[in-house]
N, C-alpha and C positions, 0 to 999 in steps of 0.2 A: 504493500500500500504506500509506504514511504517513497519507494522508488518511483511509483506512478505519480505521486504528488510532486516529487522533485522534477520529473520529466515535464509535468504540466506547467510548473513554474518556469522552467527554462524556455518552454515553448511560448509562454505568455510574454516573457521578457524579450525573446527574439522577435516575436511578432511586433512588439512595441517598437523596437529599433527599426525594423523594416518599414512599419506603418508610418513612422515619424518622417520618413523620407518622402512619402507620397500623399499622406492624408492629414497631417497635423499642422502644416504651415498655416499662418494666419489667413491666407487667401484660399485655403483648400478645405477648411473644416466643414463647409456646406456641401461637400461632394457626397456621392452616393454611399460611401463607406459607412456613414452614420445614418441611422433612422432617427430623424429629428422630430418625428411626430410626438405629440403629447399622448400619454397613455389614457385609456378610457376605462373607468372603473367597471368591473364586471365583464370586460371583453379581453380576449387574448391572454387569459390567465391572471389579470390584474384584480387584486382584492384588497379591501381596506384592513390595515393593521390598527390604526387609531386616528381619531380626529379630536383635537382639543380647541374649542372655541372660547376658552377662558370665561365661561359662564359661571360665575360664583364670586366668592370673596377671597379665595386663596388658591394656591397651586393644587393640582390633582383633584379638583372638584369637577364633576359632570363630564369627564372625558368619555367619549364614545369609542369603544373597542370593537374590532371585528368579531364576528360570531365564533371564530376558531381561535381567538387570542387566549393564550394560557400563561402569559407572563405576569410580571409585577404590574399592579395598577397604580402604584405610587411612583410614577416615572420621572417626575421633575424634582430637582432641588436647586437651591441657589448656587451660583458659581463660587469657587473657593474664597472663603472669607479671609483675605490676606492682602498684603501689598501686591499690586499688579505690576506697576512700573516705578522704579526709583527715579527721582528727579535727575534730569540731565545736568543740573547745576548743583553741585554738592553744597553750595552756599545758600540754596533755596530748598530746604527739605519740605517746605509747605507745598511744593509742586509734586510730591509723591502722589501716586494714584493708588487708591484702594478699592477693591471689590467688597461691598458690604451688603448683606441680605436686607438691611433696612431700606435700600434703594428700590427694592422689588415689591410690587403689589399687584393685586388683581381687582379690577372694578370696571363696571360699565361694559362688560363683554370684551375687555382687553387686558392683556398683560401690560403693566407700566414699569419702565425702568428709568429712574431719575438720575440725572448727572448734575452735580453741584459742588461748590467749594464751601467749606465751613471751617470756622475757628472754634466751634463749640459742638462738634459732632458727638452724639451718644448712640452706641449700638447695644443691642440686647445682651451680648456676652462680654462687653467691655474690652474687646480685643483691638478695636480701632483707636487711633490717636484722635485727639480733638480737632487738630488742624490738618487739612489736606484736601485733595480732590477725591470725591467719592462717586462711584457708579457701581454697576453690577451686571448680573446676567442670570440665566437659568440653563440647566443642562441635565442630561439623563445619566450623569455620572457623579458620584460623590467622592471627594478626596478622603483617603485613609492616611492617617499620620498627623504630623504637625499642623494644626489649624492655621498657623501663620505662614505656611509654605504653600504657595498656589500650585506646586507640582505634587506635593505629598509623597508618600512612599509607595502607594499602590492605589488602585481604583476600585470602588464599589459600584459596579455597573447596574444601573436601575433599568435601563432599556438600551438595547443596541441591535443593529441589523446590518447585514451585508446585502448590498444591492437594493433596488426598489425605487420608489418615487417619493420625493420629499418636497413639500410646498409650504410656504408661509406667506401671509399677507401682513404687511407692516407699514408703519408711517415713521420715516426717519426723524431723528432729532435734528432740527435745522439750526445748527450752530457751529461755529468754528471750533477747532481744537478737539473734536471727538468724532467717532464713527461707530456705527452699529454693524453687526455681522450675523449671518446665519451660516453655521459651519458644522461639519462632522469631523470626528477625530477618533483614532483608535489608541489603545494602550500601547500598541506595538509600533506606532508611527516613528518612534525614535530609534528603532533597530535598523542596523545597516547590513545589507547583504542580499536582500531579495528585491531591491529597488522599492517601488511603491506597492508591490503585490502584498507585502506583509503589513500594510497600513499606510494610508495617505491622508493628510489633512485636506479636506475638501471644503473650500470656501465658496459656498453657493453665491454669496455676495459680500462685499465690504463697502460701506457707504463713505468712502474717503474722497469724495469729489464735490465738496462744498463750493469750490471755486468754479466748477463747471458742472452744473446740476443735471445735465443730460447724460453724463458719462457714468459708467459703472465698471467694476472689476470683478473677475472671477479668478480663482487660483487653486492650484494643486501643489502641495508640498510633501516631500518624503525624505527619509534618511535623517530625521531630526532637524535641529536648527544650528548645528555647529559646523565643523569643517567639511562634513560629508553631505550637508544639506543640498537638496535640489528643488527646483521650482519650475512650474509651467504655469504662466498666467496670461491673462488676456484682458485688455481694456477696450471698451467699445463706446461709441456715441449712439445713444438710443433715439435722440431727437425729441425726447420727452423729459419734462422737468420731474425727475424722480423724487424730489424733495417736496413736491406739491401733492398732498393727499396720500392715500394708501396705494401700494403696488404689491404685486405678487412676484415672488422669486422661488424658483424651483430647480430641482435636480432629478434627472433620470439616470440612475447608476445601474448599468448592465454589467455582465461579466466581461464585456469586451471594450466598453468605452463609457464616458460620461457625457451627458448633454445638459446644458444649462438653459434656463428660460427666464424671461422677464415679461410679466403681464401676458403670459401664454405664448410668447414668441421665442423660438430658439435663438440664443445669442452666442453660443460657443459650444464646441464639442472637442473632446480630446481623450487620449489614452494615458496622458500623464507619463509617469515613469513605469507604466505597467499598472493596470487597474487593480485597486485594492480588492482582495478576496476575503477579508476578515470583517467581522462585525465592528461597527463603529457607533459611537454615541453622538447625540445631538447637542448643539450649543447655540443659544441666542444671547449675545452679549453686547455691551457698550464699552468702548475704550475712550480714555481721555489722554491727550498728549501730555508728556511729562516735562513740558517746558520748552521743547525744541520746535514745536509747531509742525511736526511731520507725522504722517500716518502711513498705512500700507500702500503698496504699489509706488513707493517713492513720492507720494503726493504731499505737497505743502498745504496743510489744512488750517494753518493759523493757530493762534494760541487761545485756549479756552477762556471765555469771559467769566471771571470769578465772581462777578456780581449777578450772574444770571443762573437760571435753572432750566434744563432741557429734559424732555421726556421722549423716550422711545416707546411706541405703541405696537403691540403685536396682536392682531385680530384673531389669527388662528394658526395652527400647525396641522398639516395632514401628512400621514405616512401610509403608503401603500406597498404591497409586495407583489411579485409575480411568481406564480406556482412553478415556473420552469427554472428559476434561478437557484433554488436551494442546493442542487447537486454540485454547484460550482464553489460553494463556500468552503474555506479552509480554516481550520481551528488555529487560534493564536498559538496554541501549544506546539504546533508543528515547527514554528520558526524559532531557531536558536539565536545565539549571539547576545551581545550586551546592548543596553540602551545608551545612546549618545545623549548625555544630559547637559551638554554645553548649551548655554543660552536658554 
């Protein structure tokens, strides 16, 4: 069995290398090598895993699960309660950024994530300092270990899935110095050896384009964040002001490629460094610059206005699966090697 898996992984990586020469260039992603169509629930093997419309007053209320779902029903927790980014200026520690659960709430059919600066911040467990920049997120993974370490020592996976369709409808925080994101990540993403097959950070979107509100970025990252890190990303101009009102962002993750969508239209497709074949957890987060005014994709996003407060609204999250994909999933346990914990 292990020989078969090893052969399969080699084939996947080899196909990726060959495919990148003919089908992954910026001008080529719309070619026939990818099925860019949106899946239709109930057709061609697609079925619902869960849908969360954030109807209630707290996380994990009134989530609708598919009829065959047998997993944990408490799928969300707040992002690691810890320092997220240290200030880029050691003389200005007040520009440190913290993720705090006090920034997350559910009301009026939306998840709310607030971003603000405070000199008198109080959180429920007392682990935050009084002064700093505060924001947060939710995810389907809880950190195990030091609560003040946003990496932790291991993960308590509340929900994860390999392959499928993932969609959210959100309203960006319209302010300089911060960005929101919908992304998937695996515990193995920092391992080096099987390229992206053993886990890839999949950034369905990152709203780092406050200075050109019609643009958007998608990204795939693998082999950790240190010297072995690799990335495949794409920036496009949609022609639509994405900071005006609500918009949908989605990912179709098949065993052969990824397709990204904005407002129901395909906006990029790629195989990355070899498509991830392991289960990954979901994250919806907000980040604040740590004083340098830069965000992802090398974008200059300006500095956060410490006299203002911004809110990221999430209307829903939908996750579907396809009945033909399960046979291609590979267990995390198959992949050996050490984690690259740099950065």
